[in-house]
C-alpha positions as a Markdown table, in Angstrom:
| # | Residue | x | y | z |
|---|---|---|---|---|
| 1 | Met | -11.6 | -13.0 | 2.4 |
| 2 | Val | -8.9 | -15.9 | 2.1 |
| 3 | Asp | -6.8 | -13.9 | 5.0 |
| 4 | Ala | -7.1 | -12.4 | 8.4 |
| 5 | Gly | -4.4 | -11.4 | 11.1 |
| 6 | Leu | -4.3 | -11.1 | 15.3 |
| 7 | Val | -7.1 | -8.6 | 15.0 |
| 8 | Gly | -9.9 | -7.0 | 12.9 |
| 9 | Gln | -12.4 | -4.4 | 12.4 |
| 10 | Asn | -16.0 | -3.6 | 12.6 |
| 11 | Pro | -16.0 | -0.9 | 9.6 |
| 12 | Ala | -19.2 | 0.2 | 10.7 |
| 13 | Thr | -18.4 | 1.0 | 14.3 |
| 14 | Leu | -14.4 | 0.8 | 13.5 |
| 15 | Glu | -14.3 | -1.3 | 17.0 |
| 16 | Arg | -11.4 | -3.4 | 16.8 |
| 17 | Val | -11.7 | -7.4 | 17.5 |
| 18 | Pro | -9.6 | -9.9 | 17.7 |
| 19 | Val | -9.6 | -12.9 | 15.3 |
| 20 | Leu | -6.7 | -15.2 | 15.4 |
| 21 | Ala | -5.3 | -13.4 | 18.4 |
| 22 | Glu | -7.3 | -14.8 | 21.7 |
| 23 | Glu | -8.4 | -11.6 | 23.2 |
| 24 | Leu | -6.6 | -8.1 | 22.5 |
| 25 | Pro | -3.3 | -6.8 | 24.3 |
| 26 | Ser | -4.0 | -5.3 | 27.5 |
| 27 | Val | -2.1 | -2.7 | 30.5 |
| 28 | Lys | -4.7 | -4.1 | 32.5 |
| 29 | Lys | -3.4 | -7.8 | 32.3 |
| 30 | Gly | -0.6 | -7.1 | 31.5 |
| 31 | Thr | 0.2 | -7.8 | 28.3 |
| 32 | Trp | 0.6 | -4.6 | 26.6 |
| 33 | Lys | 3.7 | -3.5 | 28.1 |
| 34 | Ile | 4.6 | 0.6 | 28.6 |
| 35 | Asp | 7.9 | 2.1 | 29.0 |
| 36 | Pro | 7.7 | 6.2 | 28.4 |
| 37 | Gln | 11.0 | 7.0 | 29.5 |
| 38 | Lys | 12.9 | 4.5 | 26.9 |
| 39 | Lys | 9.9 | 5.1 | 25.1 |
| 40 | Thr | 9.4 | 0.9 | 24.1 |
| 41 | Met | 6.9 | -1.2 | 24.2 |
| 42 | Ile | 5.9 | -5.0 | 24.6 |
| 43 | Thr | 2.7 | -7.0 | 23.6 |
| 44 | Val | 1.8 | -10.2 | 24.3 |
| 45 | Tyr | -1.0 | -11.9 | 21.9 |
| 46 | Asn | -1.8 | -15.5 | 23.0 |
| 47 | Gly | -2.7 | -16.6 | 19.9 |
| 48 | Lys | -5.4 | -19.7 | 19.0 |
| 49 | Pro | -4.1 | -22.3 | 16.8 |
| 50 | Tyr | -1.4 | -21.3 | 14.8 |
| 51 | Thr | 2.2 | -21.3 | 15.3 |
| 52 | Ser | 3.7 | -17.9 | 16.4 |
| 53 | Lys | 6.9 | -18.5 | 14.5 |
| 54 | Asp | 5.0 | -17.9 | 11.1 |
| 55 | Phe | 4.0 | -14.5 | 12.4 |
| 56 | Glu | 7.8 | -14.0 | 13.3 |
| 57 | Phe | 8.3 | -14.9 | 10.1 |
| 58 | Gly | 5.5 | -12.9 | 8.3 |
| 59 | Trp | 7.7 | -10.1 | 9.7 |
| 60 | Gln | 10.8 | -11.1 | 8.5 |
| 61 | Ile | 9.8 | -10.8 | 4.6 |
| 62 | Ala | 7.4 | -7.4 | 5.8 |
| 63 | Lys | 10.7 | -5.4 | 6.9 |
| 64 | His | 12.6 | -6.8 | 3.9 |
| 65 | Pro | 13.5 | -3.7 | 1.8 |
| 66 | Gln | 13.7 | -5.8 | -1.9 |
| 67 | Phe | 10.1 | -7.2 | -0.7 |
| 68 | Pro | 7.3 | -5.3 | -2.4 |
| 69 | Met | 5.0 | -4.2 | 0.2 |
| 70 | Pro | 2.8 | -1.6 | -0.2 |
| 71 | Asp | 3.1 | -0.1 | 3.5 |
| 72 | Arg | 6.5 | -0.8 | 6.2 |
| 73 | Leu | 5.4 | 1.6 | 9.0 |
| 74 | Val | 4.4 | -0.7 | 11.5 |
| 75 | Pro | 6.3 | -3.6 | 10.4 |
| 76 | Glu | 9.7 | -1.0 | 10.9 |
| 77 | Met | 8.2 | -0.3 | 14.8 |
| 78 | Ile | 8.7 | -3.2 | 15.2 |
| 79 | Ser | 12.1 | -4.6 | 17.3 |
| 80 | Lys | 12.3 | -8.1 | 17.4 |
| 81 | Ile | 9.6 | -10.8 | 17.5 |
| 82 | Glu | 9.8 | -13.4 | 20.4 |
| 83 | Thr | 8.0 | -16.5 | 20.0 |
| 84 | Pro | 8.4 | -18.4 | 23.5 |
| 85 | Asp | 5.7 | -21.6 | 22.0 |
| 86 | Asp | 3.8 | -22.3 | 19.5 |
| 87 | Arg | 0.7 | -19.9 | 20.9 |
| 88 | Thr | 2.4 | -17.1 | 22.1 |
| 89 | Leu | 3.2 | -13.9 | 20.6 |
| 90 | Val | 5.7 | -11.1 | 22.4 |
| 91 | Ile | 5.9 | -8.2 | 20.2 |
| 92 | His | 9.2 | -5.9 | 21.0 |
| 93 | Trp | 8.5 | -2.3 | 20.1 |
| 94 | Asn | 11.2 | 0.5 | 19.5 |
| 95 | Asp | 9.0 | 3.3 | 20.0 |
| 96 | Leu | 5.9 | 3.9 | 21.3 |
| 97 | Tyr | 2.5 | 2.7 | 19.0 |
| 98 | Asn | -1.0 | 3.4 | 20.2 |
| 99 | Glu | -2.5 | 0.7 | 17.5 |
| 100 | Ala | 0.2 | -1.8 | 19.1 |
| 101 | Tyr | -2.5 | -3.9 | 21.0 |
| 102 | Ala | -4.6 | -4.6 | 17.4 |
| 103 | Ile | -2.0 | -5.7 | 15.0 |
| 104 | Gln | -3.9 | -6.7 | 11.8 |
| 105 | Tyr | -3.1 | -8.6 | 8.5 |
| 106 | Thr | -2.0 | -5.9 | 6.5 |
| 107 | His | 0.7 | -4.7 | 9.3 |
| 108 | Val | 1.9 | -8.3 | 10.7 |
| 109 | Arg | 0.5 | -11.7 | 9.2 |
| 110 | Ala | 1.3 | -15.5 | 9.2 |
| 111 | Phe | 3.1 | -16.7 | 6.6 |
| 112 | Pro | 4.1 | -20.5 | 6.3 |
| 113 | Arg | 7.6 | -21.2 | 6.9 |
| 114 | His | 7.5 | -25.4 | 5.4 |
| 115 | Leu | 6.6 | -23.2 | 2.3 |
| 116 | Leu | 8.0 | -20.2 | 1.6 |
| 117 | Gln | 11.0 | -20.3 | 4.0 |
| 118 | Glu | 13.4 | -21.8 | 2.2 |
| 119 | Ala | 12.8 | -19.4 | -1.3 |
| 120 | Phe | 13.0 | -16.8 | 1.6 |
| 121 | Asn | 16.3 | -17.6 | 2.5 |
| 122 | Ala | 18.0 | -18.2 | -0.7 |
| 123 | Gly | 17.8 | -14.7 | -1.0 |
| 124 | Asp | 16.2 | -13.9 | -4.5 |
| 125 | Met | 13.8 | -11.4 | -3.2 |
| 126 | Lys | 12.7 | -10.5 | -6.5 |
| 127 | Ala | 11.8 | -14.6 | -7.6 |
| 128 | Phe | 10.4 | -15.0 | -4.1 |
| 129 | Ala | 7.8 | -11.9 | -5.0 |
| 130 | Asn | 6.9 | -14.0 | -8.0 |
| 131 | Ser | 6.2 | -17.4 | -6.6 |
| 132 | Pro | 3.0 | -18.7 | -7.3 |
| 133 | Tyr | 2.0 | -18.6 | -3.6 |
| 134 | Trp | 1.0 | -15.2 | -4.0 |
| 135 | Asn | -1.7 | -15.5 | -6.2 |
| 136 | Lys | -3.0 | -19.1 | -7.5 |
| 137 | Asn | -1.4 | -21.3 | -4.9 |
| 138 | Phe | -1.7 | -18.6 | -1.5 |
| 139 | Ile | -3.1 | -20.6 | 1.3 |
| 140 | Gly | -3.8 | -17.6 | 4.1 |
| 141 | Ala | -5.8 | -17.8 | 7.8 |
| 142 | Gly | -9.1 | -16.2 | 6.8 |
| 143 | Ala | -12.6 | -17.9 | 6.7 |
| 144 | Tyr | -11.9 | -19.0 | 2.8 |
| 145 | Arg | -9.3 | -21.0 | 0.5 |
| 146 | Val | -8.6 | -20.4 | -2.7 |
| 147 | Val | -10.0 | -23.6 | -4.9 |
| 148 | Glu | -9.2 | -21.8 | -8.3 |
| 149 | Trp | -7.9 | -19.1 | -9.7 |
| 150 | Asp | -8.3 | -16.8 | -13.1 |
| 151 | Ala | -5.0 | -14.7 | -13.9 |
| 152 | Gly | -6.7 | -12.0 | -11.2 |
| 153 | Ser | -10.0 | -11.8 | -12.9 |
| 154 | Arg | -11.5 | -14.5 | -11.4 |
| 155 | Met | -10.8 | -16.7 | -7.9 |
| 156 | Glu | -13.2 | -20.1 | -6.6 |
| 157 | Leu | -13.3 | -19.7 | -2.9 |
| 158 | Glu | -14.1 | -22.4 | -0.5 |
| 159 | Ala | -15.4 | -22.3 | 3.5 |
| 160 | Phe | -12.1 | -22.8 | 5.9 |
| 161 | Asn | -14.0 | -25.2 | 8.1 |
| 162 | Asp | -10.8 | -24.4 | 10.6 |
| 163 | Phe | -11.2 | -20.9 | 10.8 |
| 164 | Ala | -10.6 | -19.5 | 13.8 |
| 165 | Leu | -13.6 | -17.6 | 14.4 |
| 166 | Gly | -15.9 | -20.6 | 12.9 |
| 167 | Lys | -16.7 | -22.1 | 9.9 |
| 168 | Pro | -17.9 | -20.4 | 7.7 |
| 169 | Lys | -22.1 | -20.2 | 6.4 |
| 170 | Ile | -21.5 | -20.4 | 3.4 |
| 171 | Asp | -19.5 | -23.3 | 1.3 |
| 172 | Arg | -18.4 | -21.6 | -1.8 |
| 173 | Val | -18.4 | -18.2 | -2.7 |
| 174 | Thr | -17.2 | -17.3 | -6.9 |
| 175 | Tyr | -15.1 | -13.8 | -6.8 |
| 176 | Lys | -14.7 | -11.9 | -10.0 |
| 177 | Thr | -12.9 | -8.7 | -10.8 |
| 178 | Val | -14.8 | -6.8 | -13.6 |
| 179 | Glu | -13.7 | -3.3 | -13.9 |
| 180 | Asp | -16.4 | -2.1 | -16.2 |
| 181 | Asn | -18.9 | -0.6 | -14.4 |
| 182 | Asn | -22.1 | -1.0 | -17.2 |
| 183 | Thr | -21.6 | -4.7 | -17.3 |
| 184 | Asn | -21.5 | -5.1 | -13.5 |
| 185 | Leu | -24.7 | -3.0 | -13.1 |
| 186 | Ala | -26.3 | -5.7 | -16.0 |
| 187 | Ala | -25.4 | -8.6 | -14.2 |
| 188 | Val | -27.4 | -7.1 | -10.4 |
| 189 | Leu | -30.5 | -6.4 | -13.2 |
| 190 | Ala | -30.5 | -9.7 | -14.4 |
| 191 | Gly | -30.1 | -11.4 | -10.4 |
| 192 | Glu | -26.7 | -12.5 | -11.9 |
| 193 | Val | -24.2 | -11.0 | -8.8 |
| 194 | Asp | -25.4 | -11.7 | -4.8 |
| 195 | Leu | -23.2 | -8.6 | -4.2 |
| 196 | Cys | -20.7 | -5.6 | -5.8 |
| 197 | Met | -18.4 | -3.9 | -3.3 |
| 198 | Arg | -15.7 | -1.0 | -3.8 |
| 199 | Ser | -17.7 | 0.8 | -6.3 |
| 200 | Thr | -18.2 | -1.7 | -9.3 |
| 201 | Ile | -20.9 | -0.3 | -9.4 |
| 202 | Ser | -21.1 | 3.9 | -10.5 |
| 203 | Phe | -23.0 | 6.4 | -8.7 |
| 204 | Asp | -24.9 | 7.0 | -11.9 |
| 205 | Gly | -25.4 | 3.0 | -11.9 |
| 206 | Ala | -26.2 | 3.2 | -8.2 |
| 207 | Met | -29.1 | 5.3 | -9.5 |
| 208 | Ile | -30.6 | 2.9 | -11.8 |
| 209 | Leu | -30.3 | 0.3 | -9.4 |
| 210 | Arg | -32.5 | 2.4 | -6.2 |
| 211 | Asp | -34.7 | 2.8 | -8.8 |
| 212 | Gln | -35.4 | -0.3 | -10.6 |
| 213 | Trp | -34.2 | -2.5 | -8.6 |
| 214 | Glu | -34.0 | -1.9 | -4.9 |
| 215 | Lys | -37.7 | -0.4 | -4.9 |
| 216 | Gly | -38.8 | -3.4 | -5.9 |
| 217 | Gly | -37.5 | -5.2 | -2.9 |
| 218 | Lys | -34.9 | -6.8 | -5.1 |
| 219 | Gly | -31.8 | -5.9 | -2.9 |
| 220 | Lys | -30.1 | -2.7 | -1.1 |
| 221 | Val | -27.9 | 0.5 | -2.2 |
| 222 | His | -25.7 | 1.2 | 0.2 |
| 223 | Ile | -23.9 | 4.8 | 0.0 |
| 224 | Ser | -21.3 | 5.9 | 2.0 |
| 225 | Pro | -18.9 | 8.7 | 2.5 |
| 226 | Ala | -16.1 | 6.3 | 2.3 |
| 227 | Ser | -13.2 | 7.9 | 1.2 |
| 228 | Trp | -12.1 | 11.6 | 0.1 |
| 229 | Thr | -11.3 | 13.6 | -2.7 |
| 230 | Trp | -8.9 | 16.4 | -2.9 |
| 231 | Leu | -7.4 | 18.5 | -5.6 |
| 232 | Asn | -4.1 | 19.6 | -5.0 |
| 233 | Leu | -1.7 | 22.5 | -6.5 |
| 234 | Ser | 1.2 | 21.5 | -7.5 |
| 235 | Arg | 4.2 | 21.9 | -3.9 |
| 236 | Asp | 6.6 | 22.5 | -6.8 |
| 237 | Asn | 4.9 | 25.2 | -8.6 |
| 238 | Pro | 5.8 | 29.1 | -7.9 |
| 239 | Leu | 2.7 | 30.1 | -8.7 |
| 240 | Phe | 1.0 | 28.5 | -6.0 |
| 241 | Ser | 3.4 | 29.4 | -2.7 |
| 242 | Asp | 1.4 | 31.9 | -1.2 |
| 243 | Val | -1.6 | 30.6 | 0.4 |
| 244 | Ser | -3.8 | 33.1 | -0.4 |
| 245 | Val | -3.5 | 32.1 | -4.2 |
| 246 | Arg | -4.8 | 28.5 | -2.9 |
| 247 | Arg | -7.0 | 30.2 | -0.3 |
| 248 | Ala | -8.7 | 31.8 | -3.3 |
| 249 | Leu | -8.8 | 28.9 | -5.9 |
| 250 | Leu | -11.1 | 27.1 | -3.4 |
| 251 | His | -12.8 | 30.0 | -2.6 |
| 252 | Ala | -13.1 | 30.1 | -5.9 |
| 253 | Ile | -15.4 | 26.7 | -6.8 |
| 254 | Asp | -18.7 | 26.4 | -5.9 |
| 255 | Arg | -18.2 | 22.9 | -3.9 |
| 256 | Asp | -22.4 | 22.2 | -3.1 |
| 257 | Ala | -23.5 | 23.1 | -6.3 |
| 258 | Met | -20.2 | 20.5 | -8.0 |
| 259 | Val | -21.7 | 18.3 | -5.5 |
| 260 | Gln | -25.4 | 18.5 | -6.2 |
| 261 | Asn | -24.5 | 18.2 | -9.8 |
| 262 | Met | -22.3 | 15.3 | -9.8 |
| 263 | Phe | -24.3 | 13.1 | -6.9 |
| 264 | Arg | -27.6 | 13.9 | -6.9 |
| 265 | Gly | -28.5 | 15.5 | -3.3 |
| 266 | Glu | -26.3 | 14.1 | -0.9 |
| 267 | Lys | -24.3 | 15.9 | 1.0 |
| 268 | Val | -20.7 | 14.8 | 0.8 |
| 269 | Val | -19.2 | 17.9 | 0.3 |
| 270 | Ser | -15.9 | 17.7 | 2.3 |
| 271 | Asp | -14.3 | 20.5 | 4.3 |
| 272 | Ile | -11.2 | 18.5 | 6.4 |
| 273 | Pro | -9.8 | 15.0 | 5.6 |
| 274 | Leu | -12.0 | 14.0 | 8.6 |
| 275 | Ser | -14.2 | 11.1 | 8.3 |
| 276 | Arg | -18.2 | 12.0 | 10.0 |
| 277 | Val | -18.0 | 8.9 | 11.4 |
| 278 | Arg | -15.1 | 10.0 | 13.9 |
| 279 | Lys | -15.8 | 11.7 | 17.4 |
| 280 | Thr | -14.1 | 15.4 | 16.6 |
| 281 | Tyr | -16.0 | 15.4 | 13.4 |
| 282 | Lys | -18.7 | 18.3 | 14.7 |
| 283 | Lys | -16.1 | 19.8 | 16.5 |
| 284 | Ala | -14.1 | 20.2 | 13.9 |
| 285 | Leu | -16.5 | 21.7 | 11.7 |
| 286 | Ser | -16.7 | 24.4 | 14.8 |
| 287 | Thr | -13.1 | 24.9 | 15.2 |
| 288 | Val | -11.3 | 25.3 | 11.2 |
| 289 | Thr | -12.1 | 27.6 | 8.9 |
| 290 | Ile | -14.2 | 27.1 | 6.2 |
| 291 | Tyr | -13.9 | 28.7 | 2.9 |
| 292 | Lys | -17.4 | 28.8 | 1.6 |
| 293 | Tyr | -18.2 | 30.0 | -2.3 |
| 294 | Asp | -16.9 | 33.6 | -2.5 |
| 295 | Pro | -15.7 | 34.1 | -6.2 |
| 296 | Glu | -16.0 | 38.3 | -4.9 |
| 297 | Arg | -13.9 | 36.8 | -2.2 |
| 298 | Ala | -11.2 | 34.5 | -4.5 |
| 299 | Lys | -11.0 | 37.8 | -6.5 |
| 300 | Lys | -9.8 | 40.1 | -3.9 |
| 301 | Leu | -7.2 | 37.0 | -2.3 |
| 302 | Leu | -5.7 | 37.2 | -5.8 |
| 303 | Ala | -5.5 | 40.7 | -5.9 |
| 304 | Glu | -3.7 | 41.2 | -2.3 |
| 305 | Ala | -1.1 | 38.5 | -3.3 |
| 306 | Gly | -0.3 | 40.8 | -6.8 |
| 307 | Trp | -2.5 | 39.3 | -9.4 |
| 308 | Lys | -4.5 | 42.0 | -12.7 |
| 309 | Pro | -6.7 | 40.7 | -14.9 |
| 310 | Gly | -4.2 | 40.8 | -18.3 |
| 311 | Ser | -5.6 | 42.3 | -21.9 |
| 312 | Asp | -7.3 | 38.1 | -22.7 |
| 313 | Gly | -8.5 | 38.2 | -19.4 |
| 314 | Ile | -6.5 | 35.8 | -17.5 |
| 315 | Leu | -4.7 | 36.9 | -14.3 |
| 316 | Thr | -1.1 | 38.5 | -14.6 |
| 317 | Asn | 2.1 | 39.3 | -11.7 |
| 318 | Ala | 4.6 | 42.3 | -11.7 |
| 319 | Lys | 6.8 | 39.1 | -13.6 |
| 320 | Gly | 4.7 | 38.7 | -16.6 |
| 321 | Glu | 3.6 | 36.0 | -15.4 |
| 322 | Arg | 0.4 | 34.2 | -16.3 |
| 323 | Met | -2.3 | 32.2 | -13.5 |
| 324 | Glu | -2.8 | 29.7 | -16.1 |
| 325 | Phe | -1.3 | 25.8 | -15.3 |
| 326 | Glu | -1.6 | 22.0 | -16.5 |
| 327 | Phe | -4.9 | 20.8 | -14.9 |
| 328 | Arg | -4.6 | 16.7 | -14.7 |
| 329 | Val | -7.1 | 14.1 | -13.6 |
| 330 | Thr | -6.6 | 10.2 | -13.9 |
| 331 | Ala | -8.2 | 9.9 | -17.8 |
| 332 | Glu | -11.2 | 8.0 | -17.4 |
| 333 | Arg | -11.9 | 8.7 | -13.6 |
| 334 | Arg | -15.6 | 10.0 | -14.3 |
| 335 | Asp | -16.0 | 11.5 | -11.2 |
| 336 | His | -12.1 | 13.3 | -11.4 |
| 337 | Glu | -13.5 | 13.8 | -15.0 |
| 338 | Gln | -16.6 | 15.9 | -13.8 |
| 339 | Ala | -15.2 | 17.4 | -11.3 |
| 340 | Gln | -12.0 | 18.8 | -13.0 |
| 341 | Ala | -14.5 | 20.5 | -15.8 |
| 342 | Ile | -16.9 | 21.9 | -13.1 |
| 343 | Ile | -13.9 | 23.5 | -11.4 |
| 344 | Ala | -12.1 | 24.9 | -14.9 |
| 345 | Asp | -15.1 | 26.5 | -15.7 |
| 346 | Tyr | -15.3 | 28.0 | -11.9 |
| 347 | Trp | -11.5 | 29.4 | -12.0 |
| 348 | Lys | -12.1 | 31.1 | -15.7 |
| 349 | Lys | -14.7 | 33.5 | -14.1 |
| 350 | Ile | -12.3 | 34.8 | -12.0 |
| 351 | Gly | -9.1 | 35.1 | -14.7 |
| 352 | Val | -7.4 | 31.5 | -14.0 |
| 353 | Arg | -7.1 | 29.0 | -16.3 |
| 354 | Gly | -6.8 | 25.2 | -16.0 |
| 355 | Asn | -5.5 | 23.5 | -19.5 |
| 356 | Ile | -6.9 | 19.8 | -19.1 |
| 357 | Lys | -4.3 | 17.0 | -19.3 |
| 358 | Asn | -5.8 | 14.1 | -18.6 |
| 359 | Leu | -3.4 | 10.4 | -18.4 |
| 360 | Pro | -3.9 | 7.3 | -17.5 |
| 361 | Asn | -3.1 | 5.7 | -14.5 |
| 362 | Arg | -0.1 | 4.1 | -16.1 |
| 363 | Leu | 1.6 | 7.0 | -17.1 |
| 364 | Leu | 0.2 | 8.5 | -13.6 |
| 365 | Asn | 2.2 | 6.1 | -12.0 |
| 366 | Ser | 5.1 | 6.0 | -13.9 |
| 367 | Ala | 8.9 | 6.7 | -12.4 |
| 368 | Asp | 8.1 | 10.1 | -14.3 |
| 369 | Asn | 5.0 | 11.3 | -13.1 |
| 370 | Arg | 4.6 | 8.6 | -10.1 |
| 371 | Asn | 3.1 | 11.3 | -7.1 |
| 372 | Arg | 3.8 | 14.7 | -8.7 |
| 373 | Trp | 2.1 | 17.0 | -11.3 |
| 374 | Pro | 3.2 | 20.6 | -13.1 |
| 375 | Gly | 0.4 | 22.2 | -12.3 |
| 376 | Ala | -3.5 | 20.9 | -10.2 |
| 377 | Phe | -4.4 | 17.2 | -9.6 |
| 378 | Ile | -7.8 | 15.3 | -8.3 |
| 379 | Gly | -7.0 | 12.9 | -6.3 |
| 380 | Ser | -8.5 | 10.5 | -3.6 |
| 381 | His | -7.5 | 8.6 | -0.8 |
| 382 | Asn | -8.9 | 7.8 | 2.4 |
| 383 | Val | -9.1 | 10.2 | 5.8 |
| 384 | Thr | -8.3 | 7.1 | 8.3 |
| 385 | Val | -7.3 | 9.8 | 10.9 |
| 386 | Glu | -4.0 | 6.6 | 12.2 |
| 387 | Glu | -2.9 | 6.8 | 8.1 |
| 388 | Trp | -2.6 | 10.8 | 9.0 |
| 389 | Pro | 1.2 | 10.4 | 9.3 |
| 390 | Glu | 1.5 | 8.4 | 5.7 |
| 391 | Arg | 0.0 | 11.0 | 4.1 |
| 392 | Phe | 1.0 | 14.4 | 5.6 |
| 393 | His | 3.9 | 14.1 | 7.7 |
| 394 | Thr | 6.9 | 15.7 | 6.5 |
| 395 | Lys | 8.8 | 13.2 | 6.2 |
| 396 | Asn | 6.6 | 11.5 | 3.8 |
| 397 | Ile | 7.6 | 13.4 | 0.6 |
| 398 | Pro | 7.9 | 12.6 | -2.2 |
| 399 | Thr | 11.6 | 12.7 | -3.9 |
| 400 | Ala | 14.2 | 11.5 | -6.1 |
| 401 | Glu | 15.9 | 9.5 | -3.5 |
| 402 | Asn | 12.9 | 7.9 | -2.6 |
| 403 | Lys | 11.9 | 7.3 | -6.2 |
| 404 | Tyr | 9.1 | 9.4 | -5.7 |
| 405 | Ala | 7.4 | 6.6 | -3.2 |
| 406 | Pro | 5.7 | 8.2 | 0.1 |
| 407 | Glu | 2.9 | 9.9 | -0.1 |
| 408 | Asn | 2.8 | 13.3 | 0.9 |
| 409 | Val | 2.2 | 14.4 | -1.6 |
| 410 | Ser | 1.4 | 17.5 | -1.3 |
| 411 | Gly | 5.2 | 19.1 | 0.3 |
| 412 | Trp | 3.3 | 20.1 | 3.8 |
| 413 | Asn | 6.5 | 20.6 | 5.7 |
| 414 | Asp | 5.7 | 22.1 | 9.3 |
| 415 | Pro | 7.3 | 20.8 | 12.3 |
| 416 | Arg | 4.5 | 21.7 | 14.5 |
| 417 | Lys | 2.8 | 19.5 | 12.9 |
| 418 | Asp | 4.7 | 16.8 | 12.7 |
| 419 | Glu | 4.8 | 17.0 | 16.3 |
| 420 | Ile | 1.3 | 16.8 | 16.0 |
| 421 | Leu | 1.1 | 13.3 | 13.9 |
| 422 | Asp | 3.5 | 12.2 | 16.3 |
| 423 | Glu | 2.2 | 12.5 | 19.1 |
| 424 | Ile | -1.2 | 10.8 | 18.2 |
| 425 | Asn | 0.4 | 7.7 | 16.8 |
| 426 | Ser | 2.2 | 7.4 | 20.1 |
| 427 | Ile | 0.4 | 6.1 | 23.9 |
| 428 | Ile | -2.1 | 8.8 | 24.6 |
| 429 | Pro | -5.6 | 9.0 | 25.9 |
| 430 | Glu | -8.6 | 9.4 | 23.6 |
| 431 | Ala | -9.2 | 12.9 | 24.6 |
| 432 | Arg | -5.6 | 14.1 | 23.9 |
| 433 | Ser | -5.9 | 12.6 | 20.9 |
| 434 | Glu | -9.3 | 14.3 | 20.2 |
| 435 | Gln | -7.3 | 17.8 | 21.0 |
| 436 | Leu | -4.6 | 16.4 | 18.8 |
| 437 | Gln | -7.0 | 16.2 | 16.3 |
| 438 | Leu | -8.5 | 19.1 | 16.4 |
| 439 | Asp | -5.2 | 21.3 | 16.4 |
| 440 | Phe | -4.0 | 19.6 | 13.3 |
| 441 | Leu | -7.3 | 19.9 | 11.1 |
| 442 | Lys | -7.0 | 23.8 | 12.4 |
| 443 | Met | -3.4 | 23.9 | 10.9 |
| 444 | Phe | -4.7 | 21.9 | 7.8 |
| 445 | Thr | -7.7 | 24.3 | 6.8 |
| 446 | Glu | -5.1 | 27.7 | 7.5 |
| 447 | Ala | -2.6 | 26.0 | 5.1 |
| 448 | Leu | -4.4 | 24.2 | 2.5 |
| 449 | Pro | -2.0 | 21.3 | 1.8 |
| 450 | His | -4.4 | 20.0 | -0.3 |
| 451 | Leu | -7.8 | 22.2 | -1.6 |
| 452 | Pro | -10.4 | 19.6 | 0.1 |
| 453 | Leu | -13.6 | 19.3 | -2.6 |
| 454 | Tyr | -15.8 | 16.0 | -1.6 |
| 455 | Tyr | -16.4 | 12.6 | 0.2 |
| 456 | Ser | -16.1 | 10.2 | -2.4 |
| 457 | Pro | -19.4 | 7.5 | -1.9 |
| 458 | Glu | -18.8 | 4.1 | -1.5 |
| 459 | Ile | -22.0 | 2.4 | -3.4 |
| 460 | Leu | -22.0 | -1.9 | -1.5 |
| 461 | Val | -25.1 | -4.0 | -3.5 |
| 462 | Val | -26.1 | -6.4 | -1.8 |
| 463 | Lys | -28.7 | -9.1 | -3.0 |
| 464 | Arg | -31.9 | -10.0 | -0.8 |
| 465 | Gly | -31.5 | -12.9 | 0.7 |
| 466 | Leu | -27.8 | -12.8 | 1.4 |
| 467 | Thr | -27.3 | -11.1 | 5.0 |
| 468 | Gly | -24.7 | -10.0 | 7.7 |
| 469 | Val | -23.1 | -7.5 | 5.1 |
| 470 | Thr | -21.7 | -4.6 | 6.2 |
| 471 | Pro | -21.3 | -1.2 | 4.7 |
| 472 | Arg | -17.9 | 0.2 | 5.7 |
| 473 | Gln | -18.1 | 4.2 | 6.6 |
| 474 | Glu | -13.9 | 4.3 | 6.1 |
| 475 | Ser | -11.9 | 3.5 | 3.0 |
| 476 | Gly | -8.5 | 2.2 | 4.1 |
| 477 | Gly | -6.7 | 1.1 | 7.1 |
| 478 | Gln | -8.2 | -2.0 | 7.9 |
| 479 | Asn | -11.7 | -1.4 | 7.0 |
| 480 | Ser | -13.1 | -4.2 | 4.6 |
| 481 | Ser | -16.4 | -5.4 | 4.2 |
| 482 | Ser | -15.8 | -9.0 | 4.6 |
| 483 | Trp | -14.1 | -8.0 | 7.7 |
| 484 | Asn | -17.0 | -10.4 | 8.8 |
| 485 | Met | -18.0 | -13.1 | 6.1 |
| 486 | Gln | -17.8 | -16.4 | 7.8 |
| 487 | Gln | -20.7 | -14.8 | 9.3 |
| 488 | Trp | -22.7 | -14.2 | 5.9 |
| 489 | Asp | -25.4 | -16.6 | 5.2 |
| 490 | Lys | -27.7 | -17.0 | 2.0 |
| 491 | Thr | -31.8 | -17.8 | 2.7 |
């Protein structure tokens, strides 16, 4: 909305589209030069009226180790940026990267040097990060400009007449952050809002809207399986080191019945960390291991791993250890709490006890708990292939040394898997990428670093009369329903 990058992405088709760039860099046109021997390359972006040095400055900010940047993968892959003129950006890469032709605003963005250069050069990154520029005084390159900002709860936005893709059709937008789903539901039913996105409406609320609102012709409720919910068995708990145990615990869960109960018939069971809109999805399902509900198979696998029922029905092994552990989810995350209760009951039937102990997000992200848990945990994230390395590469396993910040929370450590992820991230033909995706998913379902549960339904509610809004089919990456906001209109 208020910022833009060189390139954007259609969240329905996943097509890359130029925004601040005049066109995507191309090998054919000589604006994407690859040296496979040295494993380096250069991409040249010819920009629309926006100073290239502001992009170079944005890169310097993004790669600064003390600036709170959530993802430095792309900034750290860039070795140098040259700006031969105000509209040309020449990016030198220190490795091959298949997304180098589509640099988006979360990777490298333009920041106004005339407002920030002096403070950045002063070297006090804490003061720099706390500058009012980053909130109420923010000036970006997006379709809208911030004219009012109320401490993160409300923004008044005004159309930016000189936006690179043209003046937005809607002159003014009020953007509110309201965490309570019931408040949002009431506002939609009362006709007070035009759009609710990123699941600000609960699934139950979406069902109410379909019955009471959509059927009356008042708008449209879109439900997209945009992200992925998984169950992790702690990498630090020896109870789960045997893959047979992980397989047994997945076989013990009737995921079809669970999602039927939770999502009223929406077919969102997941077997792999891949979006259903990807080309390889159907082929993957015929290649990977599928763990159907089979409690007898679960019991057999556990028995073969040395687990027998104790006097109270809880499984024990030869060491006297019990198959009993803490089971966490984020407190008040309703779908996770529902799944947790259902799964704990299924496990109880095979002699496994999960002791529920949920924590608020504040505590889960504290230094003592970040990205680790003693037993089982249900979490969610996107299934964007381009972000698999962040989620699953060995170098991204959280440790005390890296302050438990990286995202391979499963601790999956396999050199062959890392080779696949490295190659997926390099410059390869599409057919090769698809084969590598299949190889990775086959390894995933054999190793089960996470137990796949379901695709999390994302709710997008659009009032009648608002046109041009696109539901996204994948969360994460550069997928945003506001990607084409300048084309939205009210009739």
